C-alpha positions as a Markdown table, in Angstrom:
| # | Residue | x | y | z |
|---|---|---|---|---|
| 1 | Unk | 51.5 | -56.6 | 0.9 |
| 2 | Unk | 51.9 | -53.0 | 1.8 |
| 3 | Unk | 51.1 | -51.9 | -1.8 |
| 4 | Unk | 47.8 | -54.0 | -2.6 |
| 5 | Unk | 46.7 | -51.7 | 1.2 |
| 6 | Unk | 47.3 | -48.3 | -0.2 |
| 7 | Unk | 45.5 | -48.6 | -3.0 |
| 8 | Unk | 42.6 | -50.0 | -0.8 |
| 9 | Unk | 42.6 | -47.5 | 1.1 |
| 10 | Unk | 42.6 | -45.2 | -1.8 |
| 11 | Unk | 39.9 | -46.7 | -3.3 |
| 12 | Unk | 38.1 | -46.8 | 0.0 |
| 13 | Unk | 39.0 | -42.8 | 0.7 |
| 14 | Unk | 37.3 | -42.0 | -3.1 |
| 15 | Unk | 34.6 | -44.5 | -2.3 |
| 16 | Unk | 33.2 | -42.2 | -0.1 |
| 17 | Unk | 34.1 | -39.5 | -2.0 |
| 18 | Unk | 32.0 | -40.5 | -4.3 |
| 19 | Unk | 29.1 | -41.1 | -2.0 |
| 20 | Unk | 29.5 | -38.1 | 0.1 |
| 21 | Unk | 30.9 | -35.4 | -1.7 |
| 22 | Unk | 27.4 | -34.3 | -2.7 |
| 23 | Unk | 26.0 | -34.1 | 1.0 |
| 24 | Unk | 30.2 | -31.4 | 1.3 |
| 25 | Unk | 28.6 | -29.3 | -1.5 |
| 26 | Unk | 24.8 | -28.8 | -0.6 |
| 27 | Unk | 26.5 | -28.0 | 2.3 |
| 28 | Unk | 28.8 | -25.5 | 1.6 |
| 29 | Unk | 25.6 | -23.9 | -0.9 |
| 30 | Unk | 23.7 | -24.2 | 2.5 |
| 31 | Unk | 26.9 | -21.8 | 4.4 |
| 32 | Unk | 27.0 | -19.2 | 1.6 |
| 33 | Unk | 23.4 | -18.3 | 1.4 |
| 34 | Unk | 23.9 | -18.3 | 5.9 |
| 35 | Unk | 26.6 | -15.9 | 4.8 |
| 36 | Unk | 24.6 | -13.6 | 2.4 |
| 37 | Unk | 22.7 | -10.2 | 5.1 |
| 38 | Unk | 19.2 | -11.4 | 4.1 |
| 39 | Unk | 18.0 | -7.5 | 5.6 |
| 40 | Unk | 18.7 | -4.7 | 3.5 |
| 41 | Unk | 20.8 | -1.3 | 4.9 |
| 42 | Unk | 19.5 | 1.8 | 5.9 |
| 43 | Unk | 19.8 | 4.8 | 7.2 |
| 44 | Unk | 18.4 | 5.9 | 11.1 |
| 45 | Unk | 15.0 | 7.1 | 10.7 |
| 46 | Unk | 14.7 | 9.4 | 13.5 |
| 47 | Unk | 10.8 | 10.6 | 14.4 |
| 48 | Unk | 11.5 | 13.7 | 13.7 |
| 49 | Unk | 14.0 | 15.8 | 11.4 |
| 50 | Unk | 17.3 | 16.4 | 14.3 |
| 51 | Unk | 18.2 | 19.5 | 12.5 |
| 52 | Unk | 14.3 | 20.8 | 13.1 |
| 53 | Unk | 14.2 | 23.5 | 15.8 |
| 54 | Unk | 11.4 | 21.4 | 18.3 |
| 55 | Unk | 8.0 | 24.2 | 18.9 |
| 56 | Unk | 6.1 | 23.4 | 21.9 |
| 57 | Unk | 3.4 | 26.1 | 20.7 |
| 58 | Unk | 3.3 | 23.3 | 16.9 |
| 59 | Unk | -0.7 | 21.6 | 17.1 |
| 60 | Unk | 0.3 | 17.8 | 16.1 |
| 61 | Unk | -2.0 | 16.1 | 13.6 |
| 62 | Unk | -3.6 | 13.4 | 14.9 |
| 63 | Unk | -5.0 | 10.8 | 11.2 |
| 64 | Unk | -7.4 | 7.3 | 10.7 |
| 65 | Unk | -5.8 | 5.4 | 8.4 |
| 66 | Unk | -7.7 | 2.3 | 7.7 |
| 67 | Unk | -8.1 | 0.5 | 4.3 |
| 68 | Unk | -9.9 | -2.4 | 2.9 |
| 69 | Unk | -13.5 | -2.4 | 3.6 |
| 70 | Unk | -15.0 | -4.0 | 1.5 |
| 71 | Unk | -18.6 | -3.2 | 1.7 |
| 72 | Unk | -20.8 | -5.9 | 0.1 |
| 73 | Unk | -24.6 | -6.3 | 0.6 |
| 74 | Unk | -24.5 | -9.9 | 1.7 |
| 75 | Unk | -21.2 | -9.3 | 4.9 |
| 76 | Unk | -22.8 | -6.6 | 7.7 |
| 77 | Unk | -19.3 | -7.2 | 9.5 |
| 78 | Unk | -18.3 | -5.8 | 6.5 |
| 79 | Unk | -20.9 | -2.7 | 6.6 |
| 80 | Unk | -21.3 | -2.4 | 10.5 |
| 81 | Unk | -16.9 | -2.4 | 11.5 |
| 82 | Unk | -16.8 | 0.5 | 8.8 |
| 83 | Unk | -19.6 | 2.5 | 10.4 |
| 84 | Unk | -17.9 | 1.9 | 14.1 |
| 85 | Unk | -14.7 | 2.6 | 12.5 |
| 86 | Unk | -15.9 | 6.0 | 11.2 |
| 87 | Unk | -17.0 | 6.9 | 14.2 |
| 88 | Unk | -14.4 | 5.9 | 16.6 |
| 89 | Unk | -12.4 | 8.5 | 14.6 |
| 90 | Unk | -14.8 | 10.8 | 14.9 |
| 91 | Unk | -15.4 | 10.6 | 18.8 |
| 92 | Unk | -12.0 | 11.4 | 18.9 |
| 93 | Unk | -11.6 | 14.3 | 16.9 |
| 94 | Unk | -9.6 | 12.9 | 14.0 |
| 95 | Unk | -8.8 | 15.9 | 11.5 |
| 96 | Unk | -9.0 | 13.1 | 8.5 |
| 97 | Unk | -9.1 | 9.9 | 7.7 |
| 98 | Unk | -6.8 | 8.3 | 5.6 |
| 99 | Unk | -8.7 | 5.0 | 3.0 |
| 100 | Unk | -6.2 | 2.9 | 0.8 |
| 101 | Unk | -8.6 | 1.4 | -1.5 |
| 102 | Unk | -11.1 | -1.5 | -1.6 |
| 103 | Unk | -14.0 | 0.5 | -0.4 |
| 104 | Unk | -16.6 | -2.6 | -2.0 |
| 105 | Unk | -16.5 | -5.8 | -2.4 |
| 106 | Unk | -17.7 | -6.0 | -6.1 |
| 107 | Unk | -18.9 | -9.5 | -6.2 |
| 108 | Unk | -22.0 | -8.6 | -6.0 |
| 109 | Unk | -22.5 | -12.2 | -3.8 |
| 110 | Unk | -20.5 | -15.2 | -1.3 |
| 111 | Unk | -20.6 | -17.9 | -3.4 |
| 112 | Unk | -17.9 | -19.6 | -5.0 |
| 113 | Unk | -18.7 | -18.8 | -8.3 |
| 114 | Unk | -19.1 | -15.5 | -8.5 |
| 115 | Unk | -18.1 | -12.5 | -11.1 |
| 116 | Unk | -16.3 | -9.1 | -10.4 |
| 117 | Unk | -17.2 | -5.9 | -11.9 |
| 118 | Unk | -19.1 | -2.7 | -10.3 |
| 119 | Unk | -21.4 | -3.0 | -8.2 |
| 120 | Unk | -23.9 | 0.1 | -7.6 |
| 121 | Unk | -25.7 | -1.6 | -4.1 |
| 122 | Unk | -21.9 | -1.7 | -2.6 |
| 123 | Unk | -20.9 | 1.7 | -3.0 |
| 124 | Unk | -25.1 | 2.9 | -2.3 |
| 125 | Unk | -24.0 | 1.7 | 0.5 |
| 126 | Unk | -20.4 | 3.5 | 1.6 |
| 127 | Unk | -22.0 | 7.0 | 0.5 |
| 128 | Unk | -24.4 | 6.1 | 2.9 |
| 129 | Unk | -22.1 | 5.6 | 4.8 |
| 130 | Unk | -20.5 | 8.4 | 3.9 |
| 131 | Unk | -23.0 | 10.6 | 4.0 |
| 132 | Unk | -22.9 | 12.2 | 7.8 |
| 133 | Unk | -19.0 | 13.6 | 7.2 |
| 134 | Unk | -17.4 | 16.5 | 5.2 |
| 135 | Unk | -16.3 | 15.6 | 1.3 |
| 136 | Unk | -13.0 | 15.9 | 1.9 |
| 137 | Unk | -13.1 | 14.1 | 5.5 |
| 138 | Unk | -11.9 | 10.9 | 4.3 |
| 139 | Unk | -9.6 | 11.2 | 1.7 |
| 140 | Unk | -9.6 | 8.1 | -0.5 |
| 141 | Unk | -7.0 | 5.9 | -2.8 |
| 142 | Unk | -9.2 | 3.4 | -4.4 |
| 143 | Unk | -8.6 | -0.1 | -4.2 |
| 144 | Unk | -8.8 | -2.8 | -6.8 |
| 145 | Unk | -11.7 | -4.0 | -5.3 |
| 146 | Unk | -13.0 | -0.5 | -6.5 |
| 147 | Unk | -11.9 | -1.0 | -10.6 |
| 148 | Unk | -13.8 | -3.8 | -11.5 |
| 149 | Unk | -13.9 | -3.8 | -15.2 |
| 150 | Unk | -14.1 | 0.0 | -15.5 |
| 151 | Unk | -14.4 | 0.9 | -19.0 |
| 152 | Unk | -12.5 | 4.2 | -19.4 |
| 153 | Unk | -11.9 | 6.7 | -16.6 |
| 154 | Unk | -14.6 | 9.0 | -17.3 |
| 155 | Unk | -17.5 | 6.5 | -18.2 |
| 156 | Unk | -20.8 | 5.8 | -16.3 |
| 157 | Unk | -19.5 | 2.6 | -14.4 |
| 158 | Unk | -16.7 | 4.5 | -13.3 |
| 159 | Unk | -18.5 | 4.2 | -9.7 |
| 160 | Unk | -16.1 | 5.2 | -7.5 |
| 161 | Unk | -16.5 | 8.4 | -8.8 |
| 162 | Unk | -19.8 | 9.1 | -9.1 |
| 163 | Unk | -20.3 | 7.4 | -4.8 |
| 164 | Unk | -17.1 | 8.5 | -3.5 |
| 165 | Unk | -17.2 | 12.4 | -2.4 |
| 166 | Unk | -13.6 | 12.9 | -2.0 |
| 167 | Unk | -13.8 | 12.8 | -5.9 |
| 168 | Unk | -17.7 | 13.3 | -7.0 |
| 169 | Unk | -17.7 | 16.6 | -5.2 |
| 170 | Unk | -13.6 | 17.9 | -5.6 |
| 171 | Unk | -13.6 | 18.5 | -10.1 |
| 172 | Unk | -10.0 | 17.9 | -10.5 |
| 173 | Unk | -10.9 | 14.7 | -10.6 |
| 174 | Unk | -12.5 | 14.6 | -13.6 |
| 175 | Unk | -9.6 | 14.1 | -15.0 |
| 176 | Unk | -7.3 | 11.3 | -15.3 |
| 177 | Unk | -4.0 | 12.9 | -14.9 |
| 178 | Unk | -5.2 | 14.6 | -11.3 |
| 179 | Unk | -6.7 | 10.4 | -10.5 |
| 180 | Unk | -3.1 | 8.8 | -11.1 |
| 181 | Unk | -1.5 | 11.7 | -8.7 |
| 182 | Unk | -2.8 | 14.4 | -6.6 |
| 183 | Unk | -2.7 | 16.1 | -3.2 |
| 184 | Unk | -3.5 | 17.4 | -0.6 |
| 185 | Unk | -2.6 | 20.1 | 1.7 |
| 186 | Unk | -2.9 | 20.0 | 5.5 |
| 187 | Unk | -1.5 | 22.8 | 7.0 |
| 188 | Unk | 2.7 | 21.7 | 7.0 |
| 189 | Unk | 1.6 | 18.0 | 5.8 |
| 190 | Unk | 1.5 | 17.1 | 2.3 |
| 191 | Unk | -1.0 | 14.3 | 1.7 |
| 192 | Unk | -0.5 | 12.6 | -2.2 |
| 193 | Unk | -2.6 | 10.3 | -3.7 |
| 194 | Unk | -2.0 | 7.4 | -6.1 |
| 195 | Unk | -4.0 | 5.4 | -8.1 |
| 196 | Unk | -2.4 | 3.1 | -10.5 |
| 197 | Unk | -4.6 | 2.3 | -12.9 |
| 198 | Unk | -5.3 | 2.2 | -16.9 |
| 199 | Unk | -8.2 | 1.8 | -18.2 |
| 200 | Unk | -10.0 | 0.1 | -19.0 |
| 201 | Unk | -9.6 | -2.9 | -16.6 |
| 202 | Unk | -10.0 | -6.3 | -15.9 |
| 203 | Unk | -12.6 | -7.9 | -13.8 |
| 204 | Unk | -11.6 | -9.8 | -10.6 |
| 205 | Unk | -8.7 | -11.8 | -10.5 |
| 206 | Unk | -6.0 | -10.4 | -12.8 |
| 207 | Unk | -6.0 | -7.2 | -11.7 |
| 208 | Unk | -3.5 | -7.8 | -8.2 |
| 209 | Unk | -0.6 | -5.8 | -9.6 |
| 210 | Unk | -0.4 | -2.5 | -10.5 |
| 211 | Unk | -1.0 | -2.0 | -14.6 |
| 212 | Unk | 2.0 | 0.5 | -15.2 |
| 213 | Unk | 3.7 | 2.3 | -17.8 |
| 214 | Unk | 6.5 | 4.9 | -18.0 |
| 215 | Unk | 3.9 | 7.5 | -18.9 |
| 216 | Unk | 2.3 | 7.4 | -15.5 |
| 217 | Unk | 5.9 | 6.7 | -13.6 |
| 218 | Unk | 6.9 | 10.2 | -15.4 |
| 219 | Unk | 4.0 | 12.1 | -13.9 |
| 220 | Unk | 3.8 | 10.7 | -10.4 |
| 221 | Unk | 7.7 | 11.3 | -10.7 |
| 222 | Unk | 7.0 | 15.1 | -12.0 |
| 223 | Unk | 3.9 | 15.5 | -8.7 |
| 224 | Unk | 6.4 | 13.8 | -6.7 |
| 225 | Unk | 9.4 | 16.7 | -7.4 |
| 226 | Unk | 7.3 | 19.6 | -8.0 |
| 227 | Unk | 9.2 | 22.0 | -5.0 |
| 228 | Unk | 7.1 | 22.1 | -1.5 |
| 229 | Unk | 7.6 | 23.6 | 1.8 |
| 230 | Unk | 6.1 | 20.8 | 4.2 |
| 231 | Unk | 7.9 | 19.1 | 7.1 |
| 232 | Unk | 6.0 | 15.5 | 6.6 |
| 233 | Unk | 5.1 | 13.7 | 3.0 |
| 234 | Unk | 2.6 | 11.0 | 3.6 |
| 235 | Unk | 2.3 | 9.3 | 0.3 |
| 236 | Unk | -1.5 | 7.5 | 0.5 |
| 237 | Unk | -2.3 | 4.5 | -1.8 |
| 238 | Unk | -3.7 | 0.8 | -2.6 |
| 239 | Unk | -0.7 | -1.1 | -2.9 |
| 240 | Unk | 2.4 | -1.8 | -2.1 |
| 241 | Unk | 5.5 | -1.2 | -4.2 |
| 242 | Unk | 6.2 | -4.0 | -4.0 |
| 243 | Unk | 3.2 | -4.6 | -5.8 |
| 244 | Unk | 4.9 | -2.2 | -8.9 |
| 245 | Unk | 6.6 | -3.9 | -12.0 |
| 246 | Unk | 10.1 | -2.7 | -12.0 |
| 247 | Unk | 10.9 | -3.2 | -15.4 |
| 248 | Unk | 8.7 | -0.5 | -16.4 |
| 249 | Unk | 10.9 | 2.7 | -15.7 |
| 250 | Unk | 9.8 | 7.3 | -16.0 |
| 251 | Unk | 12.7 | 8.6 | -18.4 |
| 252 | Unk | 15.1 | 8.7 | -15.9 |
| 253 | Unk | 15.6 | 5.5 | -15.7 |
| 254 | Unk | 13.5 | 5.3 | -12.2 |
| 255 | Unk | 11.4 | 2.2 | -11.0 |
| 256 | Unk | 8.0 | 3.5 | -9.1 |
| 257 | Unk | 10.1 | 2.3 | -6.0 |
| 258 | Unk | 13.0 | 4.4 | -6.7 |
| 259 | Unk | 11.1 | 7.2 | -7.6 |
| 260 | Unk | 8.8 | 6.9 | -4.5 |
| 261 | Unk | 12.1 | 7.2 | -2.1 |
| 262 | Unk | 14.0 | 9.2 | -3.8 |
| 263 | Unk | 11.4 | 11.9 | -3.4 |
| 264 | Unk | 11.8 | 12.6 | 0.8 |
| 265 | Unk | 8.2 | 10.4 | 1.1 |
| 266 | Unk | 8.5 | 10.0 | 5.0 |
| 267 | Unk | 5.3 | 7.1 | 4.6 |
| 268 | Unk | 4.0 | 5.5 | 2.0 |
| 269 | Unk | 0.2 | 4.3 | 3.3 |
| 270 | Unk | -0.7 | 1.2 | 1.7 |
| 271 | Unk | -3.6 | -1.1 | 2.1 |
| 272 | Unk | -4.2 | -4.2 | -0.5 |
| 273 | Unk | -2.1 | -6.8 | 1.3 |
| 274 | Unk | -4.5 | -7.1 | 5.0 |
| 275 | Unk | -1.7 | -7.1 | 6.5 |
| 276 | Unk | -0.1 | -5.3 | 9.6 |
| 277 | Unk | 3.6 | -4.7 | 8.3 |
| 278 | Unk | 5.9 | -1.9 | 8.4 |
| 279 | Unk | 8.2 | -1.8 | 5.9 |
| 280 | Unk | 11.8 | 0.0 | 6.1 |
| 281 | Unk | 12.7 | 1.0 | 1.9 |
| 282 | Unk | 15.7 | 3.3 | 2.6 |
| 283 | Unk | 14.7 | 6.6 | 4.2 |
| 284 | Unk | 11.2 | 6.0 | 4.4 |
| 285 | Unk | 8.8 | 3.9 | 5.8 |
| 286 | Unk | 5.7 | 1.7 | 4.3 |
| 287 | Unk | 2.4 | 1.0 | 6.1 |
| 288 | Unk | 0.1 | -1.3 | 5.8 |
| 289 | Unk | -2.8 | -1.1 | 7.3 |
| 290 | Unk | -4.5 | -4.3 | 8.5 |
| 291 | Unk | -7.8 | -4.7 | 7.3 |
| 292 | Unk | -11.1 | -3.7 | 8.2 |
| 293 | Unk | -12.8 | -6.6 | 6.9 |
| 294 | Unk | -13.6 | -9.8 | 8.7 |
| 295 | Unk | -11.5 | -12.6 | 7.8 |
| 296 | Unk | -10.0 | -15.7 | 9.5 |
| 297 | Unk | -8.9 | -14.2 | 12.8 |
| 298 | Unk | -7.8 | -11.0 | 11.3 |
| 299 | Unk | -9.5 | -8.1 | 10.1 |
| 300 | Unk | -12.0 | -5.2 | 12.4 |
| 301 | Unk | -8.1 | -3.0 | 12.3 |
| 302 | Unk | -7.5 | 0.7 | 12.3 |
| 303 | Unk | -4.5 | 3.1 | 13.4 |
| 304 | Unk | -3.8 | 6.5 | 14.6 |
| 305 | Unk | -1.2 | 8.2 | 12.0 |
| 306 | Unk | 0.2 | 11.1 | 14.5 |
| 307 | Unk | 2.7 | 14.3 | 13.4 |
| 308 | Unk | 3.9 | 16.5 | 15.6 |
| 309 | Unk | 6.7 | 19.0 | 14.5 |
| 310 | Unk | 7.5 | 17.2 | 11.7 |
| 311 | Unk | 8.0 | 13.4 | 13.4 |
| 312 | Unk | 5.2 | 11.6 | 12.7 |
| 313 | Unk | 3.6 | 7.8 | 14.7 |
| 314 | Unk | 2.4 | 5.8 | 14.0 |
| 315 | Unk | -0.1 | 2.7 | 15.9 |
| 316 | Unk | -2.7 | 0.4 | 15.6 |
| 317 | Unk | -5.9 | -0.7 | 17.3 |
């Protein structure tokens, strides 16, 4: 009788395991997931280099930073907000305005069925807004909307080269290589402008990520690694680094993110996501600006980047 009870108890235990072992297994998986670090370890990022001698005579630089105005003939808010924000920068004596792309919407209409391509009316409005400013006052990275349906780099339908004075009135941008990666020097600050596009470009819907090649990453790496005595190095581009391709690497076997974060870049200034965000990428900050374009309860955003003795400060409005 005792043997039968023992067998019965064993069967009950095995029956229990057969019904609930999967719960134990799932619980174990969740425990493993919770134990995995969900953050990236980065070195300490200081507001200024500790080895740098502070100079009270240093004149701080005040830069405006905006992105994604999406100017369109059918959206008067995009026009008014861009004008108003640029006027705020002018009144507050910002030295330069850094514009991270998507100047224009390039859809032609606000209907459900629409086609993205180069619309000269949108660029003409942008040109009209910016004519009151010097050609080098607004430093521009081209956005994916600005590049919809361009046949070739120097083709007549690459309208940002014809309407944005930063490109139109600067002869270095007759060359694609300089459009891909170039540098503006502002005292002890290097401002790199990166436009990671290859031609012909696609129309709307497919150009949401960078279309990189090994040769493009090589050229960007060469430019970023060139000798410089700057104390602050900024990279202005439309796409966040997470929108690059990890399977495309330079000749030194580096992804674009590896190239940027190993080139002593103080901050990457990007748009595209329309979201305000600050990301640590090793010892480099990546700062996303909220879109100028109004959408839902977001938009009409702009930022100030200040540089003082090599230290960077970022503030959004």
